[in-house]
N, CA, C and O atoms as a GROMACS GRO file, in nm:
protein
  444
    1MET      N    1  -2.540  -1.274  -3.105
    1MET     CA    2  -2.448  -1.361  -3.033
    1MET      C    3  -2.364  -1.277  -2.939
    1MET      O    4  -2.322  -1.166  -2.972
    2GLU      N    5  -2.341  -1.330  -2.824
    2GLU     CA    6  -2.248  -1.272  -2.728
    2GLU      C    7  -2.138  -1.373  -2.705
    2GLU      O    8  -2.156  -1.493  -2.724
    3TYR      N    9  -2.021  -1.323  -2.663
    3TYR     CA   10  -1.914  -1.415  -2.628
    3TYR      C   11  -1.836  -1.361  -2.510
    3TYR      O   12  -1.835  -1.241  -2.482
    4GLU      N   13  -1.772  -1.453  -2.442
    4GLU     CA   14  -1.689  -1.420  -2.327
    4GLU      C   15  -1.564  -1.507  -2.334
    4GLU      O   16  -1.572  -1.624  -2.373
    5VAL      N   17  -1.451  -1.451  -2.298
    5VAL     CA   18  -1.325  -1.526  -2.303
    5VAL      C   19  -1.266  -1.532  -2.163
    5VAL      O   20  -1.252  -1.429  -2.096
    6ASN      N   21  -1.232  -1.652  -2.119
    6ASN     CA   22  -1.170  -1.675  -1.989
    6ASN      C   23  -1.055  -1.773  -2.005
    6ASN      O   24  -1.043  -1.841  -2.107
    7THR      N   25  -0.970  -1.779  -1.904
    7THR     CA   26  -0.861  -1.875  -1.904
    7THR      C   27  -0.876  -1.965  -1.782
    7THR      O   28  -0.901  -1.918  -1.671
    8GLU      N   29  -0.860  -2.094  -1.804
    8GLU     CA   30  -0.863  -2.191  -1.695
    8GLU      C   31  -0.759  -2.297  -1.724
    8GLU      O   32  -0.756  -2.355  -1.833
    9ASP      N   33  -0.673  -2.323  -1.627
    9ASP     CA   34  -0.558  -2.411  -1.647
    9ASP      C   35  -0.481  -2.359  -1.768
    9ASP      O   36  -0.449  -2.240  -1.775
   10GLN      N   37  -0.451  -2.445  -1.863
   10GLN     CA   38  -0.374  -2.401  -1.980
   10GLN      C   39  -0.465  -2.381  -2.102
   10GLN      O   40  -0.420  -2.392  -2.216
   11TYR      N   41  -0.594  -2.351  -2.078
   11TYR     CA   42  -0.692  -2.338  -2.185
   11TYR      C   43  -0.755  -2.200  -2.190
   11TYR      O   44  -0.785  -2.140  -2.087
   12THR      N   45  -0.774  -2.150  -2.311
   12THR     CA   46  -0.855  -2.032  -2.333
   12THR      C   47  -0.995  -2.082  -2.364
   12THR      O   48  -1.013  -2.163  -2.455
   13ILE      N   49  -1.092  -2.035  -2.289
   13ILE     CA   50  -1.230  -2.080  -2.307
   13ILE      C   51  -1.309  -1.966  -2.369
   13ILE      O   52  -1.322  -1.858  -2.311
   14ILE      N   53  -1.363  -1.992  -2.487
   14ILE     CA   54  -1.446  -1.895  -2.557
   14ILE      C   55  -1.590  -1.943  -2.542
   14ILE      O   56  -1.629  -2.044  -2.601
   15SER      N   57  -1.668  -1.870  -2.464
   15SER     CA   58  -1.808  -1.908  -2.441
   15SER      C   59  -1.896  -1.830  -2.537
   15SER      O   60  -1.898  -1.707  -2.535
   16LEU      N   61  -1.969  -1.901  -2.620
   16LEU     CA   62  -2.060  -1.840  -2.716
   16LEU      C   63  -2.202  -1.852  -2.664
   16LEU      O   64  -2.240  -1.955  -2.607
   17LYS      N   65  -2.281  -1.745  -2.684
   17LYS     CA   66  -2.420  -1.746  -2.638
   17LYS      C   67  -2.509  -1.689  -2.748
   17LYS      O   68  -2.474  -1.592  -2.815
   18GLY      N   69  -2.625  -1.750  -2.765
   18GLY     CA   70  -2.721  -1.701  -2.864
   18GLY      C   71  -2.710  -1.776  -2.995
   18GLY      O   72  -2.691  -1.898  -2.997
   19GLU      N   73  -2.723  -1.701  -3.105
   19GLU     CA   74  -2.721  -1.761  -3.238
   19GLU      C   75  -2.587  -1.741  -3.306
   19GLU      O   76  -2.537  -1.628  -3.316
   20VAL      N   77  -2.528  -1.849  -3.351
   20VAL     CA   78  -2.402  -1.844  -3.425
   20VAL      C   79  -2.439  -1.873  -3.570
   20VAL      O   80  -2.437  -1.987  -3.616
   21ASP      N   81  -2.471  -1.765  -3.641
   21ASP     CA   82  -2.519  -1.778  -3.778
   21ASP      C   83  -2.433  -1.694  -3.871
   21ASP      O   84  -2.328  -1.642  -3.832
   22LEU      N   85  -2.478  -1.680  -3.995
   22LEU     CA   86  -2.402  -1.608  -4.096
   22LEU      C   87  -2.365  -1.467  -4.051
   22LEU      O   88  -2.259  -1.416  -4.086
   23HIS      N   89  -2.451  -1.406  -3.973
   23HIS     CA   90  -2.426  -1.269  -3.926
   23HIS      C   91  -2.319  -1.264  -3.817
   23HIS      O   92  -2.237  -1.172  -3.814
   24TYR      N   93  -2.318  -1.363  -3.728
   24TYR     CA   94  -2.229  -1.360  -3.612
   24TYR      C   95  -2.110  -1.455  -3.618
   24TYR      O   96  -2.016  -1.441  -3.540
   25SER      N   97  -2.113  -1.550  -3.709
   25SER     CA   98  -2.002  -1.647  -3.713
   25SER      C   99  -1.866  -1.583  -3.743
   25SER      O  100  -1.765  -1.636  -3.697
   26PRO      N  101  -1.859  -1.472  -3.820
   26PRO     CA  102  -1.726  -1.410  -3.838
   26PRO      C  103  -1.663  -1.365  -3.705
   26PRO      O  104  -1.541  -1.370  -3.690
   27THR      N  105  -1.745  -1.322  -3.610
   27THR     CA  106  -1.694  -1.283  -3.478
   27THR      C  107  -1.641  -1.405  -3.404
   27THR      O  108  -1.534  -1.401  -3.345
   28ALA      N  109  -1.717  -1.514  -3.408
   28ALA     CA  110  -1.672  -1.638  -3.344
   28ALA      C  111  -1.542  -1.685  -3.407
   28ALA      O  112  -1.447  -1.721  -3.337
   29ARG      N  113  -1.537  -1.685  -3.540
   29ARG     CA  114  -1.418  -1.728  -3.614
   29ARG      C  115  -1.297  -1.644  -3.574
   29ARG      O  116  -1.189  -1.697  -3.549
   30LYS      N  117  -1.316  -1.513  -3.570
   30LYS     CA  118  -1.206  -1.421  -3.537
   30LYS      C  119  -1.149  -1.452  -3.399
   30LYS      O  120  -1.027  -1.455  -3.382
   31GLN      N  121  -1.235  -1.475  -3.301
   31GLN     CA  122  -1.189  -1.505  -3.165
   31GLN      C  123  -1.116  -1.639  -3.159
   31GLN      O  124  -1.011  -1.650  -3.097
   32ILE      N  125  -1.173  -1.740  -3.224
   32ILE     CA  126  -1.111  -1.873  -3.224
   32ILE      C  127  -0.972  -1.867  -3.286
   32ILE      O  128  -0.876  -1.917  -3.228
   33LEU      N  129  -0.963  -1.805  -3.404
   33LEU     CA  130  -0.834  -1.799  -3.474
   33LEU      C  131  -0.734  -1.709  -3.403
   33LEU      O  132  -0.613  -1.734  -3.407
   34LYS      N  133  -0.783  -1.604  -3.338
   34LYS     CA  134  -0.695  -1.514  -3.263
   34LYS      C  135  -0.621  -1.589  -3.152
   34LYS      O  136  -0.499  -1.578  -3.140
   35TYR      N  137  -0.694  -1.665  -3.073
   35TYR     CA  138  -0.631  -1.734  -2.961
   35TYR      C  139  -0.548  -1.853  -3.006
   35TYR      O  140  -0.443  -1.880  -2.948
   36LEU      N  141  -0.592  -1.923  -3.108
   36LEU     CA  142  -0.509  -2.031  -3.162
   36LEU      C  143  -0.383  -1.974  -3.224
   36LEU      O  144  -0.276  -2.034  -3.215
   37GLY      N  145  -0.394  -1.858  -3.288
   37GLY     CA  146  -0.278  -1.791  -3.348
   37GLY      C  147  -0.175  -1.748  -3.245
   37GLY      O  148  -0.058  -1.731  -3.278
   38ASN      N  149  -0.220  -1.731  -3.121
   38ASN     CA  150  -0.128  -1.697  -3.011
   38ASN      C  151  -0.079  -1.822  -2.939
   38ASN      O  152  -0.028  -1.815  -2.827
   39ASN      N  153  -0.095  -1.937  -3.004
   39ASN     CA  154  -0.052  -2.068  -2.950
   39ASN      C  155  -0.122  -2.106  -2.821
   39ASN      O  156  -0.062  -2.167  -2.732
   40ASN      N  157  -0.249  -2.071  -2.810
   40ASN     CA  158  -0.329  -2.111  -2.694
   40ASN      C  159  -0.411  -2.234  -2.728
   40ASN      O  160  -0.462  -2.248  -2.839
   41ASN      N  161  -0.424  -2.324  -2.632
   41ASN     CA  162  -0.521  -2.432  -2.644
   41ASN      C  163  -0.659  -2.370  -2.626
   41ASN      O  164  -0.678  -2.287  -2.537
   42VAL      N  165  -0.754  -2.408  -2.709
   42VAL     CA  166  -0.885  -2.343  -2.707
   42VAL      C  167  -0.998  -2.444  -2.687
   42VAL      O  168  -1.003  -2.548  -2.752
   43LEU      N  169  -1.087  -2.409  -2.594
   43LEU     CA  170  -1.213  -2.481  -2.577
   43LEU      C  171  -1.326  -2.383  -2.607
   43LEU      O  172  -1.328  -2.272  -2.554
   44VAL      N  173  -1.418  -2.424  -2.691
   44VAL     CA  174  -1.533  -2.339  -2.724
   44VAL      C  175  -1.654  -2.393  -2.648
   44VAL      O  176  -1.700  -2.505  -2.672
   45ASP      N  177  -1.703  -2.312  -2.556
   45ASP     CA  178  -1.818  -2.349  -2.474
   45ASP      C  179  -1.945  -2.317  -2.552
   45ASP      O  180  -1.975  -2.201  -2.581
   46LEU      N  181  -2.019  -2.421  -2.587
   46LEU     CA  182  -2.141  -2.406  -2.667
   46LEU      C  183  -2.268  -2.423  -2.583
   46LEU      O  184  -2.376  -2.440  -2.639
   47SER      N  185  -2.255  -2.419  -2.451
   47SER     CA  186  -2.372  -2.444  -2.365
   47SER      C  187  -2.480  -2.338  -2.383
   47SER      O  188  -2.598  -2.366  -2.362
   48GLY      N  189  -2.442  -2.217  -2.422
   48GLY     CA  190  -2.539  -2.109  -2.439
   48GLY      C  191  -2.583  -2.087  -2.582
   48GLY      O  192  -2.653  -1.989  -2.611
   49VAL      N  193  -2.544  -2.176  -2.673
   49VAL     CA  194  -2.579  -2.159  -2.814
   49VAL      C  195  -2.720  -2.212  -2.838
   49VAL      O  196  -2.749  -2.329  -2.814
   50GLU      N  197  -2.806  -2.122  -2.886
   50GLU     CA  198  -2.944  -2.159  -2.917
   50GLU      C  199  -2.958  -2.211  -3.059
   50GLU      O  200  -3.045  -2.293  -3.088
   51TYR      N  201  -2.871  -2.163  -3.148
   51TYR     CA  202  -2.878  -2.200  -3.289
   51TYR      C  203  -2.740  -2.184  -3.350
   51TYR      O  204  -2.670  -2.087  -3.321
   52ILE      N  205  -2.701  -2.278  -3.434
   52ILE     CA  206  -2.575  -2.267  -3.507
   52ILE      C  207  -2.601  -2.316  -3.649
   52ILE      O  208  -2.662  -2.422  -3.669
   53ASP      N  209  -2.556  -2.239  -3.748
   53ASP     CA  210  -2.575  -2.280  -3.887
   53ASP      C  211  -2.442  -2.325  -3.946
   53ASP      O  212  -2.342  -2.337  -3.875
   54SER      N  213  -2.441  -2.350  -4.076
   54SER     CA  214  -2.321  -2.404  -4.141
   54SER      C  215  -2.203  -2.309  -4.133
   54SER      O  216  -2.088  -2.354  -4.129
   55SER      N  217  -2.228  -2.178  -4.130
   55SER     CA  218  -2.116  -2.085  -4.119
   55SER      C  219  -2.053  -2.092  -3.980
   55SER      O  220  -1.931  -2.079  -3.966
   56GLY      N  221  -2.134  -2.112  -3.878
   56GLY     CA  222  -2.082  -2.131  -3.743
   56GLY      C  223  -2.004  -2.260  -3.730
   56GLY      O  224  -1.898  -2.264  -3.667
   57VAL      N  225  -2.057  -2.365  -3.790
   57VAL     CA  226  -1.988  -2.494  -3.790
   57VAL      C  227  -1.855  -2.481  -3.864
   57VAL      O  228  -1.754  -2.537  -3.821
   58ALA      N  229  -1.855  -2.408  -3.976
   58ALA     CA  230  -1.731  -2.388  -4.053
   58ALA      C  231  -1.625  -2.318  -3.969
   58ALA      O  232  -1.506  -2.350  -3.981
   59SER      N  233  -1.665  -2.225  -3.884
   59SER     CA  234  -1.570  -2.157  -3.795
   59SER      C  235  -1.506  -2.256  -3.698
   59SER      O  236  -1.386  -2.248  -3.669
   60LEU      N  237  -1.586  -2.349  -3.647
   60LEU     CA  238  -1.534  -2.452  -3.557
   60LEU      C  239  -1.439  -2.546  -3.631
   60LEU      O  240  -1.334  -2.583  -3.578
   61VAL      N  241  -1.476  -2.585  -3.752
   61VAL     CA  242  -1.391  -2.674  -3.832
   61VAL      C  243  -1.257  -2.607  -3.861
   61VAL      O  244  -1.152  -2.671  -3.850
   62GLU      N  245  -1.261  -2.480  -3.897
   62GLU     CA  246  -1.136  -2.408  -3.926
   62GLU      C  247  -1.048  -2.401  -3.802
   62GLU      O  248  -0.926  -2.418  -3.811
   63GLY      N  249  -1.107  -2.377  -3.686
   63GLY     CA  250  -1.031  -2.376  -3.562
   63GLY      C  251  -0.970  -2.512  -3.532
   63GLY      O  252  -0.854  -2.521  -3.492
   64TYR      N  253  -1.048  -2.616  -3.551
   64TYR     CA  254  -0.999  -2.752  -3.528
   64TYR      C  255  -0.880  -2.783  -3.618
   64TYR      O  256  -0.780  -2.838  -3.573
   65GLN      N  257  -0.892  -2.747  -3.746
   65GLN     CA  258  -0.783  -2.774  -3.841
   65GLN      C  259  -0.656  -2.696  -3.805
   65GLN      O  260  -0.546  -2.751  -3.810
   66LEU      N  261  -0.672  -2.568  -3.769
   66LEU     CA  262  -0.556  -2.487  -3.732
   66LEU      C  263  -0.489  -2.542  -3.607
   66LEU      O  264  -0.366  -2.549  -3.600
   67ALA      N  265  -0.568  -2.582  -3.509
   67ALA     CA  266  -0.512  -2.639  -3.386
   67ALA      C  267  -0.434  -2.766  -3.417
   67ALA      O  268  -0.324  -2.786  -3.366
   68LYS      N  269  -0.491  -2.849  -3.500
   68LYS     CA  270  -0.426  -2.975  -3.536
   68LYS      C  271  -0.293  -2.950  -3.608
   68LYS      O  272  -0.193  -3.015  -3.579
   69GLU      N  273  -0.292  -2.854  -3.701
   69GLU     CA  274  -0.169  -2.820  -3.774
   69GLU      C  275  -0.060  -2.771  -3.680
   69GLU      O  276   0.059  -2.796  -3.703
   70ASN      N  277  -0.100  -2.700  -3.575
   70ASN     CA  278  -0.003  -2.640  -3.482
   70ASN      C  279   0.014  -2.719  -3.353
   70ASN      O  280   0.074  -2.671  -3.257
   71LYS      N  281  -0.037  -2.842  -3.352
   71LYS     CA  282  -0.025  -2.931  -3.236
   71LYS      C  283  -0.079  -2.867  -3.107
   71LYS      O  284  -0.020  -2.879  -3.000
   72LEU      N  285  -0.193  -2.799  -3.122
   72LEU     CA  286  -0.262  -2.740  -3.008
   72LEU      C  287  -0.388  -2.821  -2.980
   72LEU      O  288  -0.430  -2.903  -3.062
   73ILE      N  289  -0.446  -2.798  -2.865
   73ILE     CA  290  -0.569  -2.867  -2.828
   73ILE      C  291  -0.686  -2.776  -2.862
   73ILE      O  292  -0.687  -2.657  -2.827
   74PHE      N  293  -0.785  -2.832  -2.929
   74PHE     CA  294  -0.909  -2.761  -2.962
   74PHE      C  295  -1.024  -2.856  -2.933
   74PHE      O  296  -1.023  -2.971  -2.977
   75GLY      N  297  -1.121  -2.809  -2.859
   75GLY     CA  298  -1.235  -2.894  -2.829
   75GLY      C  299  -1.359  -2.813  -2.801
   75GLY      O  300  -1.354  -2.690  -2.789
   76LEU      N  301  -1.469  -2.883  -2.790
   76LEU     CA  302  -1.597  -2.821  -2.759
   76LEU      C  303  -1.635  -2.857  -2.617
   76LEU      O  304  -1.614  -2.969  -2.571
   77LEU      N  305  -1.691  -2.759  -2.549
   77LEU     CA  306  -1.722  -2.773  -2.407
   77LEU      C  307  -1.872  -2.756  -2.385
   77LEU      O  308  -1.930  -2.659  -2.434
   78LYS      N  309  -1.932  -2.847  -2.314
   78LYS     CA  310  -2.073  -2.836  -2.274
   78LYS      C  311  -2.164  -2.799  -2.392
   78LYS      O  312  -2.234  -2.698  -2.388
   79THR      N  313  -2.161  -2.879  -2.495
   79THR     CA  314  -2.237  -2.851  -2.617
   79THR      C  315  -2.388  -2.854  -2.590
   79THR      O  316  -2.440  -2.950  -2.534
   80SER      N  317  -2.458  -2.746  -2.630
   80SER     CA  318  -2.603  -2.741  -2.612
   80SER      C  319  -2.672  -2.846  -2.698
   80SER      O  320  -2.612  -2.898  -2.793
   81GLU      N  321  -2.795  -2.876  -2.666
   81GLU     CA  322  -2.870  -2.978  -2.740
   81GLU      C  323  -2.885  -2.939  -2.887
   81GLU      O  324  -2.870  -3.024  -2.975
   82SER      N  325  -2.915  -2.812  -2.914
   82SER     CA  326  -2.934  -2.770  -3.053
   82SER      C  327  -2.802  -2.776  -3.131
   82SER      O  328  -2.801  -2.817  -3.247
   83ALA      N  329  -2.693  -2.734  -3.069
   83ALA     CA  330  -2.563  -2.741  -3.136
   83ALA      C  331  -2.522  -2.887  -3.156
   83ALA      O  332  -2.468  -2.922  -3.261
   84GLN      N  333  -2.547  -2.970  -3.057
   84GLN     CA  334  -2.515  -3.112  -3.068
   84GLN      C  335  -2.590  -3.176  -3.185
   84GLN      O  336  -2.534  -3.258  -3.257
   85HIS      N  337  -2.714  -3.138  -3.203
   85HIS     CA  338  -2.796  -3.192  -3.312
   85HIS      C  339  -2.735  -3.156  -3.449
   85HIS      O  340  -2.724  -3.242  -3.536
   86VAL      N  341  -2.696  -3.031  -3.467
   86VAL     CA  342  -2.636  -2.987  -3.593
   86VAL      C  343  -2.503  -3.059  -3.616
   86VAL      O  344  -2.476  -3.104  -3.728
   87LEU      N  345  -2.421  -3.069  -3.514
   87LEU     CA  346  -2.292  -3.138  -3.528
   87LEU      C  347  -2.312  -3.286  -3.561
   87LEU      O  348  -2.235  -3.343  -3.639
   88ALA      N  349  -2.413  -3.347  -3.503
   88ALA     CA  350  -2.442  -3.488  -3.532
   88ALA      C  351  -2.488  -3.506  -3.676
   88ALA      O  352  -2.450  -3.603  -3.742
   89LEU      N  353  -2.571  -3.414  -3.725
   89LEU     CA  354  -2.617  -3.422  -3.864
   89LEU      C  355  -2.500  -3.416  -3.962
   89LEU      O  356  -2.499  -3.484  -4.064
   90ALA      N  357  -2.401  -3.333  -3.928
   90ALA     CA  358  -2.282  -3.320  -4.013
   90ALA      C  359  -2.177  -3.427  -3.981
   90ALA      O  360  -2.070  -3.431  -4.042
   91ARG      N  361  -2.208  -3.512  -3.884
   91ARG     CA  362  -2.118  -3.618  -3.836
   91ARG      C  363  -1.988  -3.563  -3.776
   91ARG      O  364  -1.887  -3.633  -3.770
   92LEU      N  365  -1.993  -3.440  -3.734
   92LEU     CA  366  -1.876  -3.379  -3.671
   92LEU      C  367  -1.867  -3.413  -3.523
   92LEU      O  368  -1.765  -3.389  -3.460
   93ASP      N  369  -1.974  -3.469  -3.469
   93ASP     CA  370  -1.969  -3.512  -3.329
   93ASP      C  371  -1.871  -3.627  -3.310
   93ASP      O  372  -1.831  -3.657  -3.198
   94LYS      N  373  -1.832  -3.691  -3.419
   94LYS     CA  374  -1.732  -3.798  -3.414
   94LYS      C  375  -1.590  -3.744  -3.435
   94LYS      O  376  -1.492  -3.815  -3.411
   95ILE      N  377  -1.580  -3.620  -3.480
   95ILE     CA  378  -1.451  -3.558  -3.512
   95ILE      C  379  -1.402  -3.468  -3.399
   95ILE      O  380  -1.289  -3.482  -3.351
   96PHE      N  381  -1.488  -3.377  -3.356
   96PHE     CA  382  -1.449  -3.281  -3.252
   96PHE      C  383  -1.435  -3.349  -3.117
   96PHE      O  384  -1.522  -3.427  -3.078
   97PRO      N  385  -1.327  -3.320  -3.044
   97PRO     CA  386  -1.321  -3.362  -2.904
   97PRO      C  387  -1.426  -3.282  -2.826
   97PRO      O  388  -1.431  -3.160  -2.835
   98MET      N  389  -1.509  -3.351  -2.750
   98MET     CA  390  -1.614  -3.284  -2.671
   98MET      C  391  -1.599  -3.321  -2.525
   98MET      O  392  -1.575  -3.436  -2.489
   99PHE      N  393  -1.613  -3.219  -2.440
   99PHE     CA  394  -1.591  -3.237  -2.297
   99PHE      C  395  -1.705  -3.174  -2.218
   99PHE      O  396  -1.766  -3.076  -2.261
  100ASP      N  397  -1.734  -3.233  -2.103
  100ASP     CA  398  -1.835  -3.178  -2.013
  100ASP      C  399  -1.776  -3.073  -1.920
  100ASP      O  400  -1.849  -2.992  -1.862
  101SER      N  401  -1.643  -3.073  -1.905
  101SER     CA  402  -1.577  -2.978  -1.815
  101SER      C  403  -1.432  -2.959  -1.858
  101SER      O  404  -1.376  -3.040  -1.932
  102VAL      N  405  -1.373  -2.852  -1.810
  102VAL     CA  406  -1.230  -2.828  -1.835
  102VAL      C  407  -1.149  -2.938  -1.768
  102VAL      O  408  -1.050  -2.985  -1.824
  103ALA      N  409  -1.190  -2.979  -1.649
  103ALA     CA  410  -1.118  -3.085  -1.577
  103ALA      C  411  -1.114  -3.214  -1.660
  103ALA      O  412  -1.012  -3.282  -1.663
  104GLU      N  413  -1.224  -3.247  -1.726
  104GLU     CA  414  -1.226  -3.366  -1.811
  104GLU      C  415  -1.127  -3.351  -1.927
  104GLU      O  416  -1.056  -3.446  -1.960
  105CYS      N  417  -1.123  -3.234  -1.987
  105CYS     CA  418  -1.028  -3.208  -2.096
  105CYS      C  419  -0.885  -3.221  -2.047
  105CYS      O  420  -0.802  -3.283  -2.113
  106VAL      N  421  -0.856  -3.163  -1.932
  106VAL     CA  422  -0.721  -3.170  -1.876
  106VAL      C  423  -0.681  -3.315  -1.852
  106VAL      O  424  -0.571  -3.356  -1.887
  107SER      N  425  -0.771  -3.392  -1.792
  107SER     CA  426  -0.736  -3.532  -1.760
  107SER      C  427  -0.716  -3.615  -1.886
  107SER      O  428  -0.636  -3.709  -1.886
  108LYS      N  429  -0.786  -3.584  -1.994
  108LYS     CA  430  -0.772  -3.660  -2.118
  108LYS      C  431  -0.654  -3.615  -2.202
  108LYS      O  432  -0.614  -3.685  -2.295
  109ASN      N  433  -0.598  -3.499  -2.171
  109ASN     CA  434  -0.489  -3.445  -2.252
  109ASN      C  435  -0.358  -3.431  -2.176
  109ASN      O  436  -0.268  -3.359  -2.221
  110THR      N  437  -0.346  -3.497  -2.062
  110THR     CA  438  -0.219  -3.496  -1.988
  110THR      C  439  -0.167  -3.638  -1.977
  110THR      O  440  -0.241  -3.736  -1.984
  111GLY      N  441  -0.038  -3.645  -1.959
  111GLY     CA  442   0.021  -3.776  -1.937
  111GLY      C  443   0.085  -3.835  -2.052
  111GLY      O  444   0.138  -3.946  -2.043
   0.00000   0.00000   0.00000
C-alpha cells in the first residue's frame, strides 16, 4: 500500500493506493488517527484501493468514530469498485459519508 496526504479547503485528504490489508492497515490507521487527533477534518480517498480487508475497514470505522466523538468531518472519497463492494457487504456504505469530490463534501457540510 502507498499513501499520500494533501490538504484541500479545510480537509486533509489521505489517498490510499493498492491493498489495505492486515499488513498495511496499521499504516492507514496511524495516518487517519494522526490527522483526526490534530483536529483535522479527514477524507480518505479510496479510488486507488485494489483490495481492502476487515482490518482496513476497521481502520476506517475507528476513524469515523473518533471524528464523530470530536465533532469532526470524516468521509470516504471516490471509493473504488472493490472497496465499495466490501463496504456494501458490511453495510457500511449506509454509515460512511461518501463523496465523489471534495467540492461535494464542502457543499454538503457548510451552511
